[in-house]
DSSP file (Angstrom, degrees, kcal/mol; ACC not computed):
  #  RESIDUE AA STRUCTURE BP1 BP2  ACC     N-H-->O    O-->H-N    N-H-->O    O-->H-N    TCO  KAPPA ALPHA  PHI   PSI    X-CA   Y-CA   Z-CA
    1    1 A X     >        0   0    0      0, 0.0     4,-2.0     0, 0.0     5,-0.2   0.000 360.0 360.0 360.0 -47.8    0.0    0.0    0.0
    2    2 A X  H  >  +     0   0    0      1,-0.2     4,-2.4     2,-0.2     5,-0.2   0.881 360.0  52.9 -64.0 -36.6    2.7    2.5    0.9
    3    3 A X  H  > S+     0   0    0      1,-0.2     4,-2.2     2,-0.2    -1,-0.2   0.891 108.7  50.1 -64.4 -40.4    4.7    1.6   -2.2
    4    4 A X  H  > S+     0   0    0      2,-0.2     4,-2.0     1,-0.2    -1,-0.2   0.908 111.7  47.3 -65.3 -42.1    1.7    2.2   -4.4
    5    5 A X  H  X S+     0   0    0     -4,-2.0     4,-2.5     1,-0.2    -2,-0.2   0.898 111.5  51.2 -67.2 -40.9    1.1    5.6   -2.8
    6    6 A X  H  X S+     0   0    0     -4,-2.4     4,-2.3     1,-0.2    -1,-0.2   0.877 109.0  50.5 -66.2 -36.9    4.7    6.6   -3.1
    7    7 A X  H  X S+     0   0    0     -4,-2.2     4,-2.4     2,-0.2    -1,-0.2   0.912 110.2  50.3 -66.4 -40.4    4.7    5.7   -6.8
    8    8 A X  H  X S+     0   0    0     -4,-2.0     4,-2.3     2,-0.2    -2,-0.2   0.934 112.4  46.2 -62.5 -45.7    1.6    7.8   -7.4
    9    9 A X  H  X S+     0   0    0     -4,-2.5     4,-1.9     1,-0.2    -1,-0.2   0.899 113.2  49.6 -62.5 -40.7    3.2   10.8   -5.6
   10   10 A X  H  < S+     0   0    0     -4,-2.3    -1,-0.2     1,-0.2    -2,-0.2   0.885 112.8  47.8 -67.0 -37.3    6.5   10.3   -7.5
   11   11 A X  H  < S+     0   0    0     -4,-2.4    -2,-0.2     1,-0.2    -1,-0.2   0.880 113.0  47.6 -71.0 -36.8    4.5   10.2  -10.8
   12   12 A X  H  < S+     0   0    0     -4,-2.3     2,-0.6    -5,-0.2    -2,-0.2   0.774  97.3  80.4 -75.7 -27.0    2.4   13.3  -10.0
   13   13 A X  S  < S-     0   0    0     -4,-1.9     3,-0.1    -5,-0.2     2,-0.1  -0.703  77.3-139.7 -87.0 118.6    5.4   15.4   -8.9
   14   14 A X        -     0   0    0     -2,-0.6     2,-0.1     1,-0.1    -2,-0.1  -0.416  34.9 -94.7 -71.5 151.0    7.3   16.9  -11.9
   15   15 A X        -     0   0    0      1,-0.1     2,-0.4    -2,-0.1    -1,-0.1  -0.419  37.8-123.7 -68.9 142.0   11.0   16.8  -11.4
   16   16 A X        -     0   0    0     -2,-0.1     2,-0.1    -3,-0.1    -1,-0.1  -0.689  26.3-117.9 -87.2 133.6   12.4   20.1  -10.0
   17   17 A X        -     0   0    0     -2,-0.4     2,-0.4     1,-0.1    -1,-0.1  -0.428  29.9-109.7 -68.0 143.3   15.1   21.7  -12.2
   18   18 A X        -     0   0    0     -2,-0.1     2,-0.3     1,-0.1    -1,-0.1  -0.586  31.8-131.2 -73.7 128.9   18.5   22.0  -10.6
   19   19 A X        -     0   0    0     -2,-0.4     2,-0.2     1,-0.1    -1,-0.1  -0.591  21.5-112.3 -80.0 142.4   19.3   25.6   -9.8
   20   20 A X        -     0   0    0     -2,-0.3    -1,-0.1     1,-0.1     0, 0.0  -0.539  15.8-152.9 -72.9 135.9   22.6   26.9  -10.9
   21   21 A X  S    S+     0   0    0     -2,-0.2     2,-0.7     1,-0.1    22,-0.2   0.597  77.3  79.6 -86.6  -8.2   24.9   27.7   -8.0
   22   22 A X  S    S-     0   0    0     21,-0.1     2,-0.4    20,-0.1    -2,-0.1  -0.869  71.3-152.5-103.3 119.7   26.7   30.3  -10.0
   23   23 A X        -     0   0    0     -2,-0.7     2,-0.1    16,-0.1    -2,-0.1  -0.725  18.4-125.6 -88.3 136.3   25.0   33.6  -10.3
   24   24 A X        -     0   0    0     -2,-0.4     2,-0.3     2,-0.0    20,-0.1  -0.478  18.7-157.5 -81.3 150.3   25.8   35.6  -13.4
   25   25 A X        -     0   0    0     -2,-0.1     4,-0.1    19,-0.1     5,-0.0  -0.831  24.9-118.2-120.8 166.9   27.0   39.2  -13.3
   26   26 A X        -     0   0    0     -2,-0.3     3,-0.1     2,-0.1    -2,-0.0   0.176  53.8 -96.8 -95.9  17.7   26.7   41.7  -16.2
   27   27 A X  S    S+     0   0    0      1,-0.3    58,-0.8    57,-0.1     2,-0.3   0.519  90.5 114.9  84.1   4.7   30.4   42.4  -16.8
   28   28 A X  B    S-A   84   0A   0     56,-0.2    -1,-0.3     1,-0.1    56,-0.2  -0.732  80.3 -88.2-104.8 156.6   30.4   45.5  -14.6
   29   29 A X        -     0   0    0     54,-2.2    53,-1.7    -2,-0.3     2,-0.1  -0.435  53.8-109.3 -61.9 133.6   32.3   46.1  -11.4
   30   30 A X        -     0   0    0     51,-0.2    -1,-0.1    -2,-0.1     2,-0.1  -0.390  31.2-131.8 -68.3 140.4   30.0   44.9   -8.6
   31   31 A X     >  -     0   0    0     50,-0.1     4,-2.6    -2,-0.1     5,-0.2  -0.346  25.0-104.6 -82.9 169.4   28.5   47.7   -6.4
   32   32 A X  H  > S+     0   0    0      2,-0.2     4,-2.1     1,-0.2     5,-0.1   0.888 123.4  51.1 -60.9 -40.2   28.5   47.7   -2.6
   33   33 A X  H  > S+     0   0    0      2,-0.2     4,-1.1     1,-0.2    -1,-0.2   0.920 110.7  47.6 -62.8 -46.4   24.9   46.9   -2.6
   34   34 A X  H >4 S+     0   0    0      1,-0.2     3,-0.5     2,-0.2    -2,-0.2   0.926 111.9  50.8 -64.5 -42.5   25.4   44.0   -5.0
   35   35 A X  H 3< S+     0   0    0     -4,-2.6    -1,-0.2     1,-0.2    -2,-0.2   0.887 114.1  42.7 -63.1 -38.9   28.3   42.7   -2.9
   36   36 A X  H 3< S+     0   0    0     -4,-2.1    -1,-0.2    -5,-0.2    -2,-0.2   0.548  86.1 115.9 -88.7  -5.9   26.5   42.7    0.3
   37   37 A X    X<  -     0   0    0     -4,-1.1     3,-1.7    -3,-0.5    -3,-0.0  -0.414  69.8-133.2 -58.9 130.7   23.3   41.3   -1.1
   38   38 A X  T 3  S+     0   0    0      1,-0.3    -1,-0.1    -2,-0.1    -4,-0.0   0.759 105.5  57.9 -60.0 -24.2   22.5   37.9    0.4
   39   39 A X  T 3  S+     0   0    0      2,-0.1     2,-0.7    -5,-0.0    -1,-0.3   0.639  82.9  94.8 -82.8 -10.3   21.9   36.4   -3.1
   40   40 A X  S <  S-     0   0    0     -3,-1.7     2,-0.1    -6,-0.2     0, 0.0  -0.715  70.9-152.7 -80.8 115.1   25.4   37.4   -4.3
   41   41 A X     >  -     0   0    0     -2,-0.7     4,-1.5     1,-0.1     3,-0.2  -0.350  26.6-109.8 -86.3 166.4   27.4   34.3   -3.7
   42   42 A X  H  > S+     0   0    0      1,-0.2     4,-2.7     2,-0.2     5,-0.2   0.883 119.2  58.8 -60.8 -36.8   31.1   33.9   -3.0
   43   43 A X  H  > S+     0   0    0      1,-0.2     4,-2.9     2,-0.2     5,-0.2   0.862 101.7  53.4 -60.3 -37.2   31.4   32.4   -6.5
   44   44 A X  H  > S+     0   0    0     -3,-0.2     4,-2.5     2,-0.2    -1,-0.2   0.924 111.0  46.1 -64.2 -42.8   30.0   35.5   -8.1
   45   45 A X  H  X S+     0   0    0     -4,-1.5     4,-2.5     2,-0.2    -2,-0.2   0.926 115.1  47.1 -64.5 -45.7   32.5   37.7   -6.3
   46   46 A X  H  X S+     0   0    0     -4,-2.7     4,-2.1     1,-0.2    11,-0.2   0.925 113.8  46.8 -62.8 -45.4   35.4   35.3   -7.2
   47   47 A X  H  X S+     0   0    0     -4,-2.9     4,-2.7     1,-0.2     5,-0.3   0.888 111.5  51.5 -67.0 -40.7   34.3   35.1  -10.9
   48   48 A X  H  X>S+     0   0    0     -4,-2.5     4,-2.8    -5,-0.2     5,-0.6   0.924 110.1  48.3 -63.0 -44.1   33.9   38.9  -11.2
   49   49 A X  I  X>S+     0   0    0     -4,-2.5     6,-1.8     1,-0.2     4,-1.3   0.901 114.3  48.7 -63.2 -38.3   37.4   39.5   -9.7
   50   50 A X  I  X5S+     0   0    0     -4,-2.1     4,-0.7     4,-0.2    -2,-0.2   0.940 118.4  36.6 -64.3 -49.5   38.8   36.9  -12.2
   51   51 A X  I  <5S+     0   0    0     -4,-2.7    37,-1.6     2,-0.1    -2,-0.2   0.919 127.5  32.6 -72.8 -46.2   37.1   38.2  -15.3
   52   52 A X  I  <5S+     0   0    0     -4,-2.8    -3,-0.2    -5,-0.3    -2,-0.2   0.922 135.3  21.5 -83.7 -43.8   37.3   42.0  -14.6
   53   53 A X  I  <<S-     0   0    0     -4,-1.3    -3,-0.2    -5,-0.6    -2,-0.1   0.590  92.4-126.1-103.5 -11.3   40.6   42.3  -12.7
   54   54 A X     << +     0   0    0     -5,-0.8     2,-0.4    -4,-0.7    -4,-0.2   0.775  66.9 133.6  72.1  25.2   42.4   39.1  -13.7
   55   55 A X        -     0   0    0     -6,-1.8     2,-0.6    -9,-0.1    -1,-0.3  -0.911  51.5-140.0-115.0 135.5   42.8   38.2  -10.0
   56   56 A X        -     0   0    0     -2,-0.4     2,-0.3    -3,-0.1    -9,-0.1  -0.839  18.2-168.9 -95.8 123.8   42.1   34.9   -8.4
   57   57 A X        -     0   0    0     -2,-0.6     2,-0.2   -11,-0.2    -7,-0.1  -0.868  23.8-113.5-107.8 148.0   40.4   35.0   -5.0
   58   58 A X    >   -     0   0    0     -2,-0.3     3,-1.3     1,-0.1     8,-0.0  -0.560   1.1-140.9 -89.6 144.2   40.2   31.9   -2.9
   59   59 A X  T 3  S+     0   0    0      1,-0.2    -1,-0.1    -2,-0.2     7,-0.1   0.697  98.0  74.1 -67.9 -19.5   37.0   30.0   -1.9
   60   60 A X  T 3  S+     0   0    0      2,-0.0    -1,-0.2     0, 0.0     2,-0.2   0.601  80.8  89.5 -71.1  -8.6   38.5   29.5    1.6
   61   61 A X  S <  S-     0   0    0     -3,-1.3     2,-0.1     1,-0.1   -19,-0.0  -0.499  84.0-111.5 -84.9 156.4   37.9   33.1    2.4
   62   62 A X     >  -     0   0    0     -2,-0.2     4,-2.3     1,-0.1     5,-0.2  -0.370  30.9-107.6 -75.6 167.4   34.6   34.3    4.0
   63   63 A X  H  > S+     0   0    0      1,-0.2     4,-2.5     2,-0.2     5,-0.2   0.895 121.9  54.8 -64.5 -38.8   32.3   36.4    2.0
   64   64 A X  H  > S+     0   0    0      1,-0.2     4,-1.9     2,-0.2    -1,-0.2   0.894 108.6  47.9 -61.1 -40.6   33.3   39.4    4.1
   65   65 A X  H  > S+     0   0    0      2,-0.2     4,-2.3     1,-0.2    -2,-0.2   0.903 111.3  50.8 -66.0 -40.2   37.0   38.8    3.3
   66   66 A X  H  X S+     0   0    0     -4,-2.3     4,-2.6     1,-0.2    -2,-0.2   0.907 108.8  51.6 -65.2 -39.4   36.2   38.5   -0.4
   67   67 A X  H  X S+     0   0    0     -4,-2.5     4,-2.5     2,-0.2    -1,-0.2   0.906 110.3  48.7 -60.9 -42.5   34.2   41.8   -0.3
   68   68 A X  H  X S+     0   0    0     -4,-1.9     4,-1.7     2,-0.2    -2,-0.2   0.891 112.8  47.6 -65.4 -39.5   37.2   43.5    1.4
   69   69 A X  H  X S+     0   0    0     -4,-2.3     4,-2.2     2,-0.2    -2,-0.2   0.894 111.2  51.7 -67.7 -38.8   39.6   42.1   -1.3
   70   70 A X  H  X S+     0   0    0     -4,-2.6     4,-2.0     1,-0.2    -2,-0.2   0.920 108.7  50.2 -66.0 -43.4   37.2   43.2   -4.0
   71   71 A X  H  X S+     0   0    0     -4,-2.5     4,-2.2     1,-0.2    -1,-0.2   0.869 109.3  52.8 -60.2 -37.4   37.0   46.7   -2.6
   72   72 A X  H  X S+     0   0    0     -4,-1.7     4,-2.8     2,-0.2    -1,-0.2   0.896 106.6  52.2 -64.2 -41.2   40.8   46.7   -2.6
   73   73 A X  H  X S+     0   0    0     -4,-2.2     4,-2.2     1,-0.2    -2,-0.2   0.891 108.1  51.7 -63.2 -38.1   40.9   45.7   -6.2
   74   74 A X  H  X>S+     0   0    0     -4,-2.0     5,-1.5     2,-0.2     4,-1.2   0.931 112.2  46.0 -62.3 -45.9   38.5   48.6   -7.1
   75   75 A X  H  <5S+     0   0    0     -4,-2.2    -2,-0.2     1,-0.2    -1,-0.2   0.902 112.3  50.2 -63.5 -42.0   40.8   51.0   -5.3
   76   76 A X  H  <5S+     0   0    0     -4,-2.8    -1,-0.2     1,-0.2    -2,-0.2   0.878 115.4  42.3 -63.6 -39.5   44.0   49.7   -6.9
   77   77 A X  H  <5S-     0   0    0     -4,-2.2    -1,-0.2    -5,-0.2    -2,-0.2   0.623 104.1-132.0 -86.2 -13.8   42.5   49.8  -10.4
   78   78 A X  T  <5 +     0   0    0     -4,-1.2     2,-0.4     1,-0.2    -3,-0.2   0.833  57.8 135.2  68.2  35.1   40.9   53.2   -9.8
   79   79 A X      < -     0   0    0     -5,-1.5    -1,-0.2    -6,-0.2     2,-0.2  -0.924  51.2-127.3-118.4 143.5   37.5   52.3  -11.2
   80   80 A X    >   -     0   0    0     -2,-0.4     3,-1.7     1,-0.1   -51,-0.2  -0.525  37.8 -93.6 -81.4 148.3   34.1   53.2   -9.7
   81   81 A X  T 3  S+     0   0    0      1,-0.2   -51,-0.2    -2,-0.2   -50,-0.1  -0.373 113.8  35.3 -58.5 143.0   31.6   50.5   -9.1
   82   82 A X  T 3  S+     0   0    0    -53,-1.7     2,-0.3     1,-0.4    -1,-0.2   0.342  88.1 128.6  91.5  -3.8   29.2   50.1  -12.0
   83   83 A X    <   -     0   0    0     -3,-1.7   -54,-2.2   -53,-0.1     2,-0.5  -0.656  61.1-127.2 -85.5 136.9   32.0   50.9  -14.5
   84   84 A X  B     -A   28   0A   0     -2,-0.3     2,-0.4   -56,-0.2   -56,-0.2  -0.740  29.6-168.6 -83.8 126.7   32.4   48.5  -17.3
   85   85 A X        -     0   0    0    -58,-0.8     2,-0.2    -2,-0.5     3,-0.1  -0.935  29.0-108.5-119.8 141.2   36.0   47.4  -17.5
   86   86 A X        -     0   0    0     -2,-0.4     3,-0.1     1,-0.1   -59,-0.0  -0.511  49.5-102.6 -62.7 127.4   37.6   45.5  -20.4
   87   87 A X        -     0   0    0     -2,-0.2   -35,-0.2     1,-0.1    -1,-0.1  -0.214  37.9-108.0 -55.3 143.7   38.2   42.0  -19.1
   88   88 A X        -     0   0    0    -37,-1.6   -34,-0.1   -38,-0.2    -1,-0.1  -0.430  40.3 -97.7 -70.8 146.9   41.8   41.2  -18.2
   89   89 A X              0   0    0      1,-0.1    -1,-0.1    -2,-0.1    -3,-0.0  -0.399 360.0 360.0 -67.2 142.5   43.6   38.9  -20.5
   90   90 A X              0   0    0     -2,-0.1    -1,-0.1    -3,-0.1    -2,-0.0   0.466 360.0 360.0 -90.1 360.0   43.7   35.3  -19.3
């Protein structure tokens, strides 16, 4: 009886699509609001630093540490948040 009910529920429930863990960014320097947004993942910050500044940041850092490093990159490069920067050569 339980197996029959479980099969019926499994059949009625459509599969849930897997959500991507990597959030995309628009190629612009991330703003302070974007960096501190709870939906901005560590991977987004790391990918943004890699693409825009050509700098690798480590996953072993906390989000707060990544944000601090990202702010330092912005200051070093002299660009304001929201500015489109030509991606660094890989």
